[in-house]
C-alpha positions in Angstrom: -18.1 15.1 10.8 -21.0 15.2 8.4 -23.5 16.1 11.2 -21.2 18.9 12.4 -21.3 20.3 8.9 -25.1 20.2 8.9 -25.3 17.7 6.0 -28.5 15.8 5.3 -28.8 12.5 7.0 -26.9 10.0 4.8 -27.7 6.6 3.4 -24.7 4.4 4.4 -23.4 1.6 2.2 -21.6 -0.8 4.4 -18.5 -2.6 2.9 -17.4 -5.5 5.0 -13.8 -6.5 5.2 -12.9 -10.0 6.5 -9.5 -10.0 4.9 -7.5 -7.4 6.9 -9.8 -8.1 9.8 -11.1 -11.4 11.3 -13.4 -13.2 8.9 -16.6 -12.6 10.9 -15.8 -9.4 12.6 -18.1 -7.3 10.4 -21.0 -7.8 12.6 -19.1 -6.3 15.5 -18.3 -3.2 13.5 -22.0 -3.1 12.3 -23.2 -3.1 15.9 -20.8 -0.2 16.8 -22.0 1.8 13.8 -25.7 1.2 14.6 -25.0 2.3 18.2 -23.4 5.5 16.9 -26.3 6.2 14.4 -28.8 5.8 17.3 -26.7 8.1 19.5 -26.4 10.8 16.9 -29.8 10.2 15.4 -28.1 10.6 12.1 -27.9 8.3 9.0 -29.0 4.8 8.2 -27.4 1.7 6.7 -29.2 0.8 3.4 -26.9 -1.8 1.8 -24.3 -4.3 2.7 -21.6 -5.8 0.4 -18.3 -7.6 0.8 -15.0 -6.1 -0.3 -14.7 -8.9 -2.9 -17.2 -7.0 -4.9 -16.8 -3.4 -3.8 -13.0 -3.2 -3.5 -11.6 -5.2 -6.5 -8.5 -3.6 -8.0 -7.7 -6.3 -10.7 -10.2 -5.3 -13.4 -12.8 -7.9 -12.4 -15.4 -5.5 -13.6 -18.2 -8.0 -13.2 -17.7 -7.7 -9.4 -17.6 -3.9 -9.5 -20.8 -3.8 -11.6 -22.6 -5.9 -9.0 -21.5 -3.6 -6.3 -22.5 -0.5 -8.2 -25.9 -1.9 -9.2 -26.6 -2.7 -5.5 -25.5 0.8 -4.3 -27.6 2.5 -6.9 -30.6 0.4 -6.1 -30.8 -0.9 -9.7 -31.2 -4.5 -8.8 -33.1 -4.7 -5.5 -33.9 -8.4 -5.4 -33.1 -9.2 -1.8 -34.6 -7.3 1.1 -33.5 -8.2 4.6 -34.8 -6.4 7.6 -31.7 -5.0 9.3 -28.0 -5.0 9.0 -27.3 -7.4 11.8 -29.8 -10.0 10.4 -28.0 -9.8 7.1 -24.6 -10.7 8.7 -26.2 -13.5 10.7 -27.7 -15.0 7.6 -24.4 -14.9 5.7 -22.5 -16.5 8.6 -25.1 -19.3 8.8 -24.4 -20.0 5.1 -20.6 -20.1 5.8 -20.1 -16.8 3.9 -17.5 -14.6 5.5 -17.4 -10.8 5.5 -15.2 -10.5 2.4 -17.6 -12.5 0.2 -21.0 -11.2 1.4 -23.2 -10.8 -1.7 -24.4 -7.2 -2.3 -27.8 -6.9 -0.6 -30.2 -4.3 0.5 -30.7 -4.2 4.2 -33.2 -1.3 4.5 -36.7 -2.2 3.3 -37.5 1.5 2.5 -34.4 2.0 0.3 -35.3 2.6 -3.3 -32.5 4.1 -5.4 -29.9 6.9 -5.6 -31.0 10.2 -7.1 -29.2 11.4 -10.2 -27.5 14.3 -8.4 -27.0 12.7 -5.0 -23.6 13.4 -3.5 -21.3 10.6 -2.3 -18.7 10.6 0.4 -16.1 7.8 0.1 -14.7 6.9 3.5 -12.1 4.4 2.4 -8.5 5.8 2.5 -7.0 3.0 0.2 -6.8 4.5 -3.2 -6.1 1.3 -5.2 -9.1 -0.4 -3.7 -11.6 2.4 -4.5 -10.7 3.4 -8.1 -12.8 0.9 -10.0 -15.8 1.6 -7.8 -15.7 5.3 -7.9 -15.0 5.4 -11.7 -18.0 3.2 -12.4 -20.2 5.2 -10.1 -19.2 8.5 -11.7 -20.1 7.1 -15.1 -23.6 6.3 -13.8 -23.9 9.6 -11.9 -22.1 12.4 -13.9 -24.0 15.1 -12.1 -23.3 13.9 -8.5 -20.6 15.6 -6.3 -18.0 13.1 -5.1 -15.9 13.6 -1.9 -13.1 11.3 -0.8 -11.4 10.8 2.5 -8.0 10.8 0.8 -6.8 11.5 -2.8 -7.3 8.5 -5.0 -4.9 9.6 -7.7 -4.1 12.4 -10.1 -6.9 11.3 -12.5 -9.5 11.5 -9.8 -10.3 15.2 -9.4 -12.8 15.0 -6.5 -12.9 17.1 -3.4 -10.5 15.5 -0.8 -11.1 15.8 3.0 -7.5 14.9 4.0 -4.7 15.6 1.5 -1.7 13.3 1.9 1.7 14.4 2.8 3.8 14.9 -0.3 6.8 12.6 -0.6 9.6 14.4 -2.5 12.4 11.9 -2.3 11.8 8.2 -3.2 14.3 5.4 -3.9 13.0 5.3 -7.5 13.5 9.0 -8.0 17.0 8.9 -6.6 18.0 6.1 -9.0 16.4 7.9 -11.9 18.2 11.2 -11.0 21.5 9.4 -11.2 20.7 8.4 -14.8 20.3 4.7 -14.0 17.9 2.3 -15.7 15.3 0.5 -13.5 12.8 -2.3 -13.9 9.5 -2.8 -11.9 7.8 -6.1 -12.1 4.6 -7.6 -10.6 1.2 -9.0 -11.4 -1.8 -6.7 -11.6 -2.9 -7.5 -8.0 0.3 -5.9 -6.8 1.0 -3.5 -9.7 0.3 -0.4 -7.5 2.9 -1.5 -5.0 5.7 -1.4 -7.5 4.4 1.8 -9.2 2.1 4.1 -7.4 3.0 3.3 -3.8 6.8 2.9 -4.5 6.8 6.3 -6.3 5.5 8.1 -3.2 1.8 7.8 -3.9 2.0 9.4 -7.4 1.3 8.3 -10.9 4.6 9.6 -12.1 6.8 7.3 -14.3 10.4 8.2 -13.8 12.9 8.6 -16.6 14.4 5.2 -17.5 11.7 3.4 -15.6 10.3 0.3 -17.3 7.4 -1.8 -16.1 6.4 -5.4 -16.5 2.9 -6.1 -15.3 1.4 -9.6 -15.7 -2.3 -10.1 -15.6 -3.5 -11.9 -12.5 -5.7 -15.0 -12.7 -9.4 -14.2 -12.6 -10.2 -16.7 -9.9 -9.9 -16.7 -6.1 -6.2 -17.0 -5.2 -6.5 -20.2 -3.2 -7.7 -21.9 -6.4 -4.5 -21.1 -8.2 -2.0 -20.3 -5.4 0.9 -20.3 -7.8 -0.5 -17.0 -9.2 1.8 -15.4 -11.8 5.1 -16.0 -10.0 6.6 -18.1 -12.7 5.5 -15.7 -15.4 7.0 -12.8 -13.5 10.3 -14.6 -13.1 10.4 -15.6 -16.8 9.7 -12.0 -17.9 12.4 -10.5 -15.6 15.0 -13.0 -16.7 14.2 -12.3 -20.3 14.3 -8.5 -19.8 17.6 -8.6 -17.9 19.2 -10.7 -20.6 18.4 -8.0 -23.2 18.6 -4.8 -21.2 20.7 -5.3 -18.0 18.9 -2.6 -15.8 20.8 -1.1 -12.9 17.9 -1.7 -10.4 15.2 -4.3 -10.4 12.1 -4.3 -8.2 10.0 -7.5 -8.1 6.9 -8.1 -6.1 5.7 -11.7 -5.7 2.1 -11.6 -4.5 1.6 -15.2 -3.4 2.4 -15.1 0.3 0.1 -12.1 0.9 -2.8 -12.7 -1.4 -3.1 -16.5 -0.8 -2.4 -15.8 2.9 -5.5 -13.6 2.9 -7.7 -16.7 2.0 -6.7 -18.6 5.2 -6.6 -21.8 3.1 -3.7 -23.6 4.7 -3.0 -26.2 1.9 -3.1 -23.4 -0.7 -0.8 -21.3 1.4 1.7 -24.1 1.5 1.6 -24.3 -2.3 2.0 -20.5 -2.5 5.2 -20.6 -0.3 6.6 -23.5 -2.2 6.1 -21.6 -5.4 7.8 -18.5 -3.9 10.7 -20.6 -2.7 11.1 -22.1 -6.2 10.8 -18.8 -8.1 13.1 -16.9 -5.7 15.8 -19.5 -6.1 15.4 -19.4 -9.9 15.5 -15.6 -10.1 18.2 -15.0 -7.6 20.5 -17.8 -9.0 20.2 -16.2 -12.4 20.8 -12.6 -11.2 23.9 -13.6 -9.1 25.5 -15.0 -12.3 24.9 -11.6 -13.9 26.7 -9.8 -11.0 23.5 -8.5 -9.3 23.0 -8.3 -5.5 19.7 -9.6 -4.3 17.8 -8.1 -1.4 14.8 -10.1 -0.1 12.3 -8.5 2.3 8.7 -7.7 3.0 6.7 -4.9 4.7 4.5 -7.2 6.8 3.6 -10.8 7.5 0.6 -12.8 6.5 1.2 -16.5 5.7 3.2 -16.9 8.9 0.1 -17.0 11.0 -3.0 -18.8 9.6 -4.8 -19.6 12.9 -5.5 -17.3 15.8 -5.1 -19.3 19.0 -7.0 -16.6 21.0 -10.1 -16.3 18.9 -10.0 -19.9 17.6 -10.5 -18.5 14.1 -8.6 -18.6 10.8 -6.4 -15.6 10.5 -6.6 -13.8 7.1 -5.1 -10.5 8.2 -1.6 -9.1 8.1 0.6 -9.9 11.0 3.0 -7.8 13.0 5.8 -10.4 13.2 9.3 -9.2 12.2 10.0 -9.7 8.5 13.2 -11.0 6.9 15.9 -8.8 5.4 18.3 -10.9 3.4 21.2 -9.9 1.2 22.3 -12.5 -1.3 25.4 -11.9 -3.3 28.3 -13.6 -4.9 30.5 -14.8 -2.0 28.0 -13.4 0.5 30.4 -10.6 1.3 27.9 -8.3 3.0 27.2 -8.3 6.7 24.3 -6.7 8.4 24.3 -4.8 11.7 22.8 -6.5 14.7 19.1 -5.7 14.3 16.9 -4.8 17.2 13.2 -5.2 16.3 12.2 -1.6 16.7 15.4 0.0 15.4 14.9 0.0 11.7 12.2 0.7 9.1 11.4 0.9 5.4 13.5 4.1 4.9 16.5 2.1 6.1 15.8 -0.6 3.4 16.1 2.2 0.8 19.3 3.5 2.6 20.8 0.0 2.4 20.0 -0.4 -1.3 21.6 3.0 -2.0 24.6 1.9 0.0 24.9 -1.4 -2.0 24.6 0.7 -5.3 27.2 3.1 -4.0 24.9 6.1 -4.3 25.1 8.9 -1.8 22.1 8.9 0.6 20.3 12.3 0.4 18.7 12.3 3.8 19.8 11.3 7.3 16.7 9.2 7.6 18.1 6.9 5.0 20.2 4.7 7.3 22.1 1.7 6.1 21.8 -1.8 7.6 25.3 -2.7 6.3 28.1 -3.4 8.8 31.0 -1.1 7.8 
């Protein structure tokens, strides 16, 4: 795309994943990229850094600073000849893609010019905000372009604008004059706010948020995360305010699942089991109906039998959809794996709350 638009040959800063992809798959993507660069005779890779540093979203600014310093060429202390060699050296030291230290992989790379433009390929807004904000502070005169819109407060030129979502579950609840609570820890704060509100920063009328600060360590070190604190805060809030709708995100199964550390994953699931029982038992006594679900798997598969590698990525296994209520009086329709989606979760919740569904896409899973 850049070559078609007659852009100057770019310096490429390669961010390796290893969390939503196999832990040592970065070298494969690197080989494919280098092949494309040679084919087009356009661009060169100048730095390599793991997503642990470049894509932090939990205000671990020391990590972001390290990434920015590397990208700008401010701290060129390690020169490795070639991107592939850099991956091989990391793997030899048992460092997977996610945690590769920011390094320079082109011996001719010096630093970024003060007015040099940047094109951010990553489409995940929550994972790029810290990086792009810190880079803009350093390069106020540079033009920034993003693949997708990163938020209302990021006024950069966007290549692909997202589809506007006019009707969300939170908006419907708010439009009916009902009070809602959103609760999570900072690692998953966007999921109960920005994403749940249709990819916007809007705070609806009568929407209250409880966001607990995540631990500043790798999640397999403290797999309990902030689950207990979230439960305590929600119970305390419900005791005082009695909101009509409560959205809670427990991050343990996903975030600890991404580490691939099986003993830690067990602790994470045990923590979830304990906190879900504690929260749901309390809410049932307050005449709430509890719906337990997920949008993807992770901790359900920790080892890939085909590749013989630890799996740290999301899985495509069916997720649970559980309705827990006093007397368990609700029955679900027989569910075929491909028949229902997230919009039907919203439709079912509206059905449970006896709110008219505004669109035919909002199906209900309740057996009438």
